[in-house]
C-alpha positions as CSV (number, residue, x, y, z in Angstrom):
1,M,0.5,-86.1,108.6
2,S,-0.4,-86.6,104.9
3,T,1.4,-89.5,103.2
4,G,1.9,-90.4,99.6
5,G,1.1,-93.7,97.9
6,N,4.4,-95.3,99.1
7,G,3.9,-94.2,102.7
8,A,6.4,-91.4,102.5
9,P,5.2,-88.0,103.7
10,K,3.5,-85.9,101.0
11,R,4.8,-82.5,100.3
12,S,2.7,-79.6,99.1
13,K,3.6,-77.5,96.1
14,V,4.7,-74.7,98.3
15,E,7.2,-77.0,100.1
16,A,8.8,-77.8,96.7
17,L,9.0,-74.0,95.9
18,K,10.7,-73.3,99.2
19,L,13.3,-76.1,98.6
20,E,14.0,-74.9,95.0
21,S,14.3,-71.3,96.2
22,Q,17.8,-71.8,97.6
23,Y,17.0,-70.2,100.9
24,L,14.3,-67.8,99.6
25,K,16.3,-66.4,96.7
26,L,15.0,-68.0,93.4
27,P,13.2,-67.0,91.2
28,L,12.5,-63.8,93.1
29,I,15.9,-62.2,92.7
30,D,15.5,-62.3,88.9
31,E,11.8,-61.2,88.7
32,V,12.1,-58.2,91.1
33,N,14.2,-56.4,88.5
34,A,12.4,-57.7,85.4
35,D,9.9,-55.6,83.4
36,G,6.2,-55.9,84.1
37,A,3.7,-55.0,86.8
38,S,3.7,-58.4,88.6
39,V,5.8,-61.4,89.5
40,G,5.0,-65.1,88.7
41,E,3.3,-67.6,91.0
42,Q,6.6,-69.1,92.3
43,A,8.2,-65.7,93.0
44,M,5.0,-64.5,94.6
45,Q,5.1,-67.3,97.2
46,I,8.8,-66.6,98.0
47,L,8.1,-62.9,98.2
48,K,5.9,-63.4,101.3
49,F,9.0,-64.4,103.3
50,H,10.5,-61.0,102.5
51,G,7.4,-59.2,103.9
52,S,5.3,-58.5,100.9
53,Y,2.1,-59.8,99.2
54,Q,1.2,-59.3,95.6
55,Q,-2.4,-58.0,95.3
56,D,-4.7,-56.5,92.8
57,D,-7.6,-54.1,93.0
58,R,-10.7,-56.3,93.2
59,D,-13.0,-53.3,92.7
60,T,-11.7,-53.1,89.1
61,R,-10.8,-56.7,88.4
62,V,-14.0,-57.7,86.5
63,Q,-14.1,-54.6,84.3
64,L,-10.4,-54.9,83.4
65,R,-11.0,-58.6,82.5
66,R,-13.9,-57.6,80.3
67,E,-11.6,-55.1,78.6
68,G,-8.9,-57.7,78.0
69,Q,-6.5,-56.0,80.4
70,E,-4.5,-57.5,83.2
71,P,-5.5,-56.9,86.8
72,A,-4.4,-53.6,88.5
73,Y,-1.4,-55.2,90.4
74,S,0.2,-53.6,93.4
75,F,2.1,-54.9,96.5
76,M,1.5,-54.7,100.2
77,V,4.6,-54.2,102.2
78,R,4.5,-55.1,105.9
79,V,7.0,-53.6,108.3
80,R,8.2,-55.9,111.1
81,I,8.2,-54.0,114.4
82,P,8.8,-56.4,117.4
83,G,6.8,-55.2,120.4
84,G,5.4,-52.3,118.4
85,R,8.2,-49.9,119.3
86,I,9.0,-47.1,116.8
87,D,10.7,-43.8,117.0
88,A,9.7,-40.5,115.3
89,R,12.1,-41.0,112.4
90,Q,10.8,-44.4,111.6
91,Y,7.1,-43.3,111.7
92,L,7.9,-40.3,109.4
93,A,9.7,-42.6,106.9
94,C,6.8,-44.9,106.7
95,D,4.4,-42.0,106.4
96,E,6.5,-40.5,103.6
97,L,6.5,-43.9,101.7
98,S,2.7,-44.1,102.0
99,R,2.4,-40.8,100.3
100,A,5.2,-41.1,97.8
101,V,4.7,-44.7,96.5
102,G,1.6,-46.0,98.4
103,N,-2.1,-45.2,98.6
104,E,-1.6,-42.3,101.1
105,T,-2.6,-44.4,104.1
106,L,-0.7,-46.4,106.7
107,R,-2.4,-49.4,108.3
108,I,-1.6,-50.6,111.8
109,T,-2.0,-54.3,111.9
110,T,-3.3,-56.6,114.7
111,R,0.3,-57.7,115.2
112,Q,1.8,-54.3,116.0
113,E,3.2,-53.6,112.5
114,F,2.7,-51.1,109.7
115,Q,1.3,-52.1,106.3
116,L,1.9,-50.0,103.2
117,H,-0.6,-50.6,100.5
118,G,-0.6,-49.8,96.7
119,I,3.1,-50.1,96.1
120,L,3.9,-50.7,92.4
121,K,6.5,-53.3,91.5
122,Q,8.8,-50.6,90.1
123,D,8.9,-49.1,93.6
124,L,9.1,-52.3,95.6
125,K,12.9,-52.5,96.0
126,S,13.4,-48.8,96.9
127,T,10.5,-49.1,99.4
128,I,12.0,-52.0,101.3
129,R,15.5,-50.4,101.2
130,K,14.0,-47.2,102.7
131,V,12.4,-49.2,105.5
132,N,15.7,-50.9,106.3
133,E,17.5,-47.5,106.4
134,T,15.3,-46.6,109.3
135,L,16.7,-49.7,111.2
136,L,13.3,-51.5,110.7
137,D,12.8,-54.3,108.2
138,T,10.2,-56.4,106.4
139,L,12.0,-59.7,106.8
140,A,9.7,-62.5,107.9
141,A,6.7,-60.2,108.4
142,C,4.9,-62.8,106.2
143,G,5.6,-66.4,105.1
144,D,6.2,-69.7,106.8
145,V,8.4,-68.4,109.6
146,E,8.2,-66.7,113.0
147,R,6.0,-63.6,112.4
148,N,6.3,-60.3,114.2
149,V,6.7,-61.0,117.9
150,L,4.1,-59.3,120.1
151,C,4.6,-57.7,123.5
152,C,2.6,-55.3,125.8
153,P,3.3,-51.9,124.3
154,A,2.5,-49.8,127.4
155,P,5.5,-47.6,127.9
156,V,5.4,-48.0,131.7
157,H,8.8,-47.4,133.2
158,D,9.2,-50.4,135.4
159,A,11.3,-53.5,135.4
160,V,8.4,-55.8,134.3
161,H,7.6,-54.0,131.1
162,A,11.3,-53.5,130.3
163,E,12.1,-57.2,130.8
164,M,9.2,-58.4,128.7
165,Q,10.3,-56.0,125.9
166,E,13.9,-57.3,126.2
167,D,12.8,-60.9,125.9
168,C,10.5,-60.1,123.0
169,A,13.4,-58.4,121.1
170,R,15.8,-61.2,121.9
171,L,13.3,-63.9,120.6
172,A,12.5,-61.9,117.5
173,A,16.2,-61.6,116.6
174,H,16.9,-65.2,117.3
175,F,13.9,-66.6,115.3
176,A,14.5,-64.4,112.3
177,P,15.7,-66.1,109.1
178,R,19.5,-65.9,108.6
179,S,20.0,-66.5,104.9
180,S,21.6,-63.6,103.0
181,S,18.8,-63.7,100.4
182,Y,16.9,-60.8,101.9
183,W,19.9,-58.4,101.7
184,D,21.1,-59.8,98.3
185,I,17.7,-59.1,96.7
186,W,16.7,-55.8,98.3
187,L,19.9,-54.2,99.5
188,D,22.4,-55.4,96.9
189,G,24.2,-57.5,99.5
190,E,24.5,-54.7,102.1
191,K,23.1,-55.6,105.5
192,I,21.9,-52.4,107.3
193,D,22.3,-53.4,110.9
194,N,21.0,-51.9,114.1
195,P,24.0,-52.0,116.5
196,D,21.6,-51.9,119.5
197,A,19.5,-54.8,118.5
198,P,19.9,-58.3,120.1
199,R,21.9,-60.8,118.1
200,P,20.7,-64.3,117.2
201,Q,22.6,-67.0,119.0
202,P,23.7,-70.4,117.8
203,A,21.1,-73.1,118.1
204,L,20.2,-73.4,121.8
205,V,18.6,-76.8,121.3
206,P,20.9,-78.6,118.8
207,T,19.2,-81.2,116.8
208,A,20.6,-83.7,114.3
209,G,21.2,-82.3,110.9
210,D,20.9,-78.6,111.9
211,D,21.3,-76.6,108.7
212,A,24.5,-74.5,108.4
213,V,22.6,-71.6,106.7
214,E,19.3,-71.7,108.5
215,P,20.0,-73.7,111.8
216,L,16.4,-73.1,113.0
217,Y,14.5,-73.5,109.8
218,G,16.4,-75.6,107.3
219,K,15.9,-75.3,103.6
220,T,12.1,-75.5,103.8
221,Y,11.5,-73.3,106.8
222,M,8.3,-73.9,108.8
223,P,5.2,-75.8,107.6
224,R,3.2,-72.7,108.0
225,K,3.4,-69.3,109.8
226,F,4.4,-69.4,113.5
227,K,3.3,-66.6,115.9
228,T,4.5,-65.7,119.3
229,A,3.3,-63.2,122.0
230,F,4.2,-62.0,125.5
231,A,1.5,-61.0,127.9
232,L,0.8,-60.2,131.6
233,P,-1.9,-62.2,133.5
234,D,-3.6,-58.9,134.3
235,D,-3.2,-57.4,130.8
236,N,-3.6,-59.8,127.9
237,C,-3.5,-56.9,125.4
238,T,-1.5,-59.1,122.9
239,D,-4.2,-61.9,122.8
240,V,-1.6,-64.4,123.8
241,Y,-4.0,-67.4,123.5
242,A,-4.4,-66.8,119.8
243,N,-0.7,-67.5,119.1
244,D,1.3,-70.7,118.4
245,L,3.6,-69.8,121.3
246,G,2.7,-67.6,124.2
247,Y,4.6,-66.3,127.3
248,I,2.6,-65.2,130.3
249,A,4.8,-63.3,132.7
250,V,5.2,-64.5,136.3
251,V,6.1,-61.5,138.4
252,E,7.7,-61.6,141.8
253,G,9.2,-58.7,143.7
254,G,8.6,-56.3,140.7
255,H,10.5,-58.5,138.2
256,V,9.7,-61.1,135.6
257,V,11.1,-64.3,137.2
258,G,9.7,-66.6,134.5
259,Y,6.8,-67.4,132.2
260,N,3.9,-69.7,131.9
261,V,4.3,-71.1,128.3
262,V,1.1,-71.8,126.3
263,V,1.1,-73.4,122.9
264,G,-1.2,-74.2,120.0
265,G,-3.4,-71.1,119.4
266,G,-4.5,-70.1,115.9
267,M,-7.5,-68.5,114.4
268,G,-7.6,-69.7,110.7
269,T,-10.1,-72.2,109.6
270,T,-11.9,-73.4,106.4
271,P,-15.7,-74.0,107.0
272,S,-15.9,-76.5,104.2
273,A,-13.1,-78.5,105.6
274,K,-14.2,-80.0,108.9
275,K,-10.7,-81.1,109.7
276,T,-9.8,-77.4,110.3
277,F,-10.8,-75.3,113.3
278,P,-9.7,-72.3,115.4
279,A,-8.1,-73.0,118.7
280,V,-6.9,-71.1,121.8
281,A,-3.5,-72.1,123.2
282,V,-3.2,-74.6,126.1
283,D,-0.8,-74.7,129.0
284,L,2.6,-76.4,128.4
285,C,4.9,-75.5,131.3
286,Y,6.5,-72.9,133.5
287,V,10.0,-71.7,132.5
288,P,12.5,-69.5,134.4
289,R,13.2,-66.3,132.5
290,P,16.8,-67.3,131.5
291,E,15.5,-70.5,129.8
292,A,12.5,-68.9,128.0
293,L,14.2,-68.6,124.7
294,R,15.6,-72.2,124.8
295,V,12.1,-73.7,125.5
296,G,10.6,-71.6,122.7
297,E,13.2,-72.8,120.3
298,A,12.4,-76.4,121.2
299,V,8.7,-75.8,120.6
300,L,9.4,-74.2,117.2
301,K,11.7,-77.1,116.2
302,V,9.1,-79.7,117.1
303,Q,6.6,-77.9,114.9
304,R,9.2,-77.6,112.2
305,D,9.8,-81.3,112.2
306,F,6.3,-82.7,112.8
307,G,3.9,-80.1,111.3
308,D,2.0,-81.3,108.3
309,R,3.9,-80.3,105.1
310,G,1.4,-82.1,102.8
311,D,-1.8,-80.3,103.7
312,R,-1.4,-76.5,104.3
313,K,-4.9,-76.3,105.7
314,R,-3.7,-78.4,108.7
315,A,-0.1,-77.3,108.9
316,R,-0.3,-75.1,112.1
317,L,1.0,-76.2,115.5
318,K,-2.6,-76.5,116.8
319,Y,-3.2,-79.6,114.7
320,V,0.0,-81.3,115.9
321,I,-1.3,-80.8,119.5
322,Y,-4.8,-81.9,118.6
323,D,-3.6,-85.1,116.8
324,W,-1.0,-86.0,119.5
325,G,-2.5,-84.6,122.7
326,I,-0.7,-82.1,124.9
327,D,1.0,-84.8,126.9
328,A,2.7,-86.4,123.9
329,F,3.6,-83.0,122.6
330,K,5.1,-82.0,125.9
331,A,7.2,-85.3,125.9
332,K,8.5,-84.4,122.5
333,V,9.5,-80.9,123.6
334,E,11.3,-82.5,126.6
335,E,13.1,-84.9,124.2
336,Y,14.4,-81.9,122.2
337,L,15.4,-80.1,125.4
338,G,17.0,-83.1,127.0
339,E,15.3,-82.4,130.3
340,P,11.8,-82.4,131.9
341,L,9.5,-79.4,131.8
342,T,8.1,-77.8,135.0
343,P,4.3,-77.7,135.4
344,P,2.8,-74.3,134.8
345,R,1.9,-72.0,137.7
346,D,-1.8,-71.3,138.5
347,L,-2.0,-67.9,136.7
348,P,-5.2,-67.2,134.9
349,I,-5.7,-64.3,132.6
350,T,-7.9,-61.7,134.4
351,E,-7.9,-58.5,132.4
352,V,-7.1,-56.6,129.2
353,D,-6.1,-53.0,128.8
354,D,-6.4,-51.1,125.5
355,H,-3.9,-48.4,126.8
356,L,-6.0,-45.6,125.3
357,G,-6.2,-42.1,126.9
358,W,-3.7,-40.3,129.1
359,H,-1.5,-42.3,131.5
360,E,1.5,-41.6,133.6
361,Q,4.6,-43.5,132.5
362,G,6.3,-43.7,135.9
363,D,9.3,-41.5,134.9
364,G,7.5,-38.1,135.2
365,N,6.3,-38.1,131.6
366,W,2.9,-39.2,130.2
367,F,1.7,-41.3,127.3
368,L,-1.4,-40.9,125.2
369,G,-3.2,-43.8,123.5
370,I,-5.1,-42.7,120.5
371,P,-7.8,-44.9,118.9
372,V,-7.3,-45.6,115.2
373,E,-10.4,-47.1,113.7
374,N,-9.5,-50.4,112.1
375,G,-5.9,-49.3,112.2
376,R,-6.2,-47.1,109.1
377,V,-4.2,-43.9,109.4
378,K,-5.7,-41.6,106.8
379,D,-7.2,-38.2,106.1
380,E,-10.9,-38.3,105.3
381,G,-13.4,-35.5,105.7
382,D,-13.0,-33.6,109.0
383,L,-10.6,-36.4,110.3
384,R,-7.0,-35.6,109.4
385,L,-5.3,-38.4,111.3
386,A,-2.5,-38.9,108.7
387,S,-1.5,-35.3,108.5
388,G,-2.1,-34.8,112.2
389,L,0.3,-37.6,113.2
390,R,2.9,-36.4,110.7
391,A,2.7,-32.9,112.3
392,Y,2.9,-34.5,115.8
393,F,6.1,-36.4,115.1
394,E,7.7,-33.5,113.3
395,R,6.9,-31.2,116.2
396,F,7.5,-33.4,119.2
397,G,9.9,-36.0,117.9
398,S,9.0,-38.5,120.6
399,P,8.7,-42.3,120.2
400,A,5.5,-44.3,119.9
401,R,4.1,-47.8,120.3
402,L,1.6,-49.8,118.2
403,T,-1.1,-51.9,119.9
404,C,-2.6,-55.2,118.9
405,L,-6.0,-53.4,118.8
406,Q,-4.6,-51.4,115.9
407,S,-4.1,-48.1,117.8
408,I,-1.1,-45.9,118.5
409,I,0.5,-44.8,121.8
410,L,2.4,-41.5,121.8
411,T,5.1,-41.7,124.5
412,D,7.4,-39.5,126.6
413,I,5.2,-36.5,126.7
414,P,6.3,-33.9,129.4
415,P,3.5,-32.8,131.7
416,D,3.9,-29.2,130.6
417,R,3.1,-30.2,127.0
418,K,-0.2,-32.1,127.7
419,D,-2.3,-29.0,126.9
420,E,-0.4,-28.5,123.7
421,V,-1.1,-32.1,122.7
422,N,-4.8,-31.8,123.5
423,A,-4.9,-28.7,121.3
424,W,-3.2,-30.7,118.5
425,L,-5.9,-33.4,118.8
426,E,-8.6,-30.8,118.4
427,E,-6.8,-29.0,115.6
428,Y,-6.7,-32.1,113.4
429,G,-10.1,-33.5,114.4
430,I,-8.7,-36.6,116.1
431,A,-11.1,-38.2,118.5
432,S,-9.7,-38.9,122.0
433,A,-10.4,-42.1,123.8
434,E,-13.0,-40.3,125.9
435,E,-14.8,-39.2,122.7
436,T,-14.8,-42.7,121.3
437,S,-17.6,-45.1,122.2
438,T,-16.7,-48.1,124.2
439,V,-17.8,-50.5,121.4
440,R,-15.6,-48.7,118.8
441,R,-12.6,-48.9,121.2
442,W,-12.8,-52.6,121.3
443,A,-13.6,-53.3,117.7
444,M,-11.3,-54.2,114.8
445,A,-11.5,-55.5,111.2
446,C,-9.2,-57.0,108.6
447,P,-8.6,-55.1,105.3
448,A,-10.6,-57.6,103.2
449,L,-11.9,-56.0,100.0
450,P,-10.6,-54.6,97.7
451,T,-7.0,-55.7,98.2
452,C,-7.1,-59.1,99.9
453,G,-7.3,-62.0,97.5
454,L,-9.0,-64.3,100.1
455,A,-11.9,-62.0,101.1
456,V,-15.4,-63.1,100.3
457,T,-17.1,-60.1,101.9
458,E,-16.3,-56.5,103.0
459,S,-14.8,-55.9,106.5
460,E,-12.8,-52.7,107.1
461,R,-14.9,-50.6,104.8
462,V,-18.2,-51.5,106.4
463,L,-17.4,-52.0,110.1
464,P,-17.6,-48.2,110.9
465,A,-21.2,-48.2,109.8
466,V,-21.9,-51.4,111.8
467,M,-20.4,-49.7,114.8
468,G,-22.8,-46.8,114.3
469,Q,-25.7,-49.2,114.5
470,F,-24.3,-50.8,117.6
471,E,-23.9,-47.4,119.2
472,E,-27.6,-46.5,118.5
473,A,-28.8,-49.8,119.8
474,M,-26.8,-49.7,122.9
475,A,-27.9,-46.2,123.7
476,R,-31.6,-47.3,123.4
477,L,-30.9,-50.2,125.8
478,G,-28.8,-48.1,128.2
479,L,-25.7,-50.3,127.6
480,E,-23.5,-47.7,125.9
481,E,-20.8,-48.1,128.6
482,E,-20.7,-51.9,128.3
483,R,-17.4,-53.3,127.2
484,Y,-17.5,-56.1,124.6
485,S,-15.2,-56.9,121.7
486,V,-16.5,-57.0,118.0
487,H,-14.0,-58.4,115.5
488,M,-14.9,-58.6,111.8
489,T,-13.1,-60.5,109.0
490,G,-13.9,-60.8,105.3
491,C,-13.2,-64.5,105.3
492,P,-12.7,-67.4,107.8
493,N,-8.9,-67.1,107.9
494,G,-9.3,-65.0,111.1
495,C,-6.8,-62.2,110.6
496,A,-8.7,-60.0,113.1
497,R,-9.0,-62.8,115.6
498,P,-12.9,-63.2,115.4
499,Y,-13.1,-66.6,117.1
500,N,-12.2,-65.8,120.7
501,C,-13.9,-62.4,121.2
502,D,-17.4,-61.5,122.5
503,I,-18.9,-61.1,119.0
504,G,-17.1,-62.5,115.9
505,L,-18.4,-61.4,112.4
506,V,-16.9,-63.7,109.8
507,G,-17.4,-63.2,106.0
508,R,-19.5,-66.1,104.8
509,G,-20.6,-65.4,101.2
510,A,-21.1,-62.9,98.5
511,S,-24.3,-60.9,98.0
512,K,-25.8,-58.6,95.5
513,N,-27.3,-55.1,95.8
514,P,-30.8,-54.4,94.3
515,D,-29.2,-53.1,91.1
516,G,-27.3,-56.4,90.6
517,S,-23.9,-55.0,91.7
518,P,-21.8,-56.9,94.2
519,G,-23.1,-56.3,97.8
520,P,-21.2,-56.3,101.1
521,G,-21.9,-60.0,101.7
522,T,-23.3,-62.3,104.4
523,Y,-21.7,-63.2,107.7
524,T,-21.5,-65.8,110.4
525,I,-22.1,-64.3,113.9
526,F,-20.2,-66.0,116.7
527,L,-20.9,-65.4,120.4
528,G,-19.6,-66.5,123.7
529,G,-15.9,-65.6,123.7
530,R,-14.7,-62.6,125.7
531,V,-12.3,-59.7,125.8
532,Q,-9.7,-61.8,127.8
533,G,-9.3,-64.0,124.7
534,D,-9.0,-67.3,126.6
535,R,-12.2,-69.0,125.3
536,L,-13.5,-69.7,121.8
537,N,-16.9,-68.4,120.7
538,V,-19.5,-70.5,118.8
539,V,-21.9,-70.0,115.9
540,Y,-25.0,-68.0,116.8
541,K,-26.4,-67.4,113.3
542,D,-25.1,-68.1,109.8
543,Y,-25.5,-66.3,106.5
544,V,-26.7,-63.1,108.1
545,P,-26.8,-60.1,105.7
546,L,-24.7,-57.2,106.7
547,E,-27.6,-54.9,107.3
548,R,-29.2,-57.4,109.7
549,I,-26.3,-58.1,112.0
550,V,-27.2,-55.6,114.8
551,D,-30.9,-56.4,114.5
552,E,-30.1,-60.1,115.1
553,L,-28.1,-59.2,118.2
554,V,-30.5,-56.7,119.9
555,P,-32.7,-59.5,121.4
556,V,-29.6,-61.1,123.0
557,F,-28.5,-57.7,124.5
558,T,-32.1,-57.2,125.7
559,R,-32.0,-60.5,127.6
560,F,-28.4,-59.8,128.8
561,K,-29.5,-56.5,130.4
562,V,-32.2,-58.2,132.4
563,E,-30.6,-61.6,133.2
564,R,-26.9,-60.8,133.7
565,G,-25.3,-61.6,137.0
566,P,-23.3,-59.1,139.1
567,G,-20.4,-57.9,137.0
568,E,-21.0,-60.4,134.3
569,S,-19.7,-59.5,130.9
570,F,-21.7,-60.0,127.7
571,G,-19.4,-62.8,126.5
572,D,-19.6,-64.6,129.9
573,Y,-23.4,-64.2,129.9
574,C,-23.7,-65.8,126.4
575,H,-21.4,-68.6,127.5
576,R,-23.3,-69.3,130.7
577,V,-26.8,-69.3,129.1
578,G,-25.6,-71.1,126.0
579,V,-25.3,-69.7,122.5
580,E,-27.4,-72.5,121.0
581,A,-30.2,-71.7,123.5
582,L,-30.0,-68.0,122.5
583,A,-30.1,-68.9,118.8
584,A,-33.1,-71.2,119.3
585,E,-35.0,-68.5,121.1
586,G,-34.1,-66.0,118.4
587,A,-35.4,-68.4,115.7
588,E,-38.8,-68.7,117.5
589,A,-39.2,-64.9,118.0
């Protein structure tokens, strides 16, 4: 932990802002209603806890600066959706907001949420209120708190999936901030409550000095963001090892009897700061289902009390575990619990399902998983996904689920309406899972330019073209049915989880087009992770121009086709042979 000159722990600037905010209220409550297109730096930091980021259009930033104008400010609003469960009314409300006050698109995130982009400050308060009126909210979708809690979205009607979703909802409610600031600022003090939602409980692991307003978080909340996911050993569709806290279901007799708890995952890193790194979570314990929330609270409180509040680059839980070791961390969690933890069960992750295509639900109805490229719900050319989904929810009125691969699942479809739904897909030019290449089904990207202030390269806007190059190369090699994951980000922060997949493409540096205009950038290529998400990949090549990415990988796929073992995946092959050896051979070629 960082220390000051007198040996006392250092506190970052953001820590001071949180303390001065009086539980996330000041100065945001004054600036939200003030004139102007933006909020100040202090309010901008506090705004994140309420589920919104201030952004500007980086495509126009330089020109506006030359003209002496301020940036084209807007706001991203993130809708918190635990477990990715929404109903038709909620979808249609978000769609309406995207058209009325946004940029006419919805974006499905890698954490089962919706993002609305292009919201002007004058519309921010009414937008957040409208979200709450649907019994969703934006509270804690961003900021130094528990983020949206993930759970397998498959609408399978069995006890296992129902129990996992119940536990997900219970944990999300319990870990949500409890200060009234959110309702005071956005809803004029009125709390719009969902009567069916789980209620937060008193602190399950009482600690000395628990705060009366925020018993879990205190006045300065968490050192950095905290992420949690629920998964199954045979379906890690939530990428559980990329989270600070993960629950892997232990199933006996058709019920969840408990969970293997894993801790310390996180993707963000800063290449120039060697003290930072991505990490996959490690085993902590086994916990019976009734005690799962209590153990999770203890883990959260240890991170709250011992995470680095002086250096935000090293403030995630993974660094506490790295510095202490898992045994010391486990001992501290046991100290908070007041009892020993049980060793984890032998329960490796074996598979991942993207839940796309038609599937029986188990109650006589069907669900349909629809691929949404990079999560962007839009109308563009012959594709009319935004208008198509609007028509679907207006016509059918059934619920849906959002996936961590940025796609959408339409649920509760009666068998006698399957033909009608298939005709709807064709009418609006929406590609089915069967019409989507394998590599596109398992690819995803962060938004990056032009809205993200951290992006150094393109991501979402260029990945579709890169996928086209992959499709052509795989067809030539006869590997078009091969499943491997490609995750692209516009910077090293890892929002699209590029460090534990088969092929990670991470924005490295800016580039220029021949005419001198900004180019799409250069990338670091990582290889050797895998779809299951339980292993980090490593650097294959650095500073690769966008147009060279697939060409640099074709020799590796060519070797893979000849040298792979029976049933061996691309990521496992790269790991077995050694990415450094593959890179060395590529350099000699």
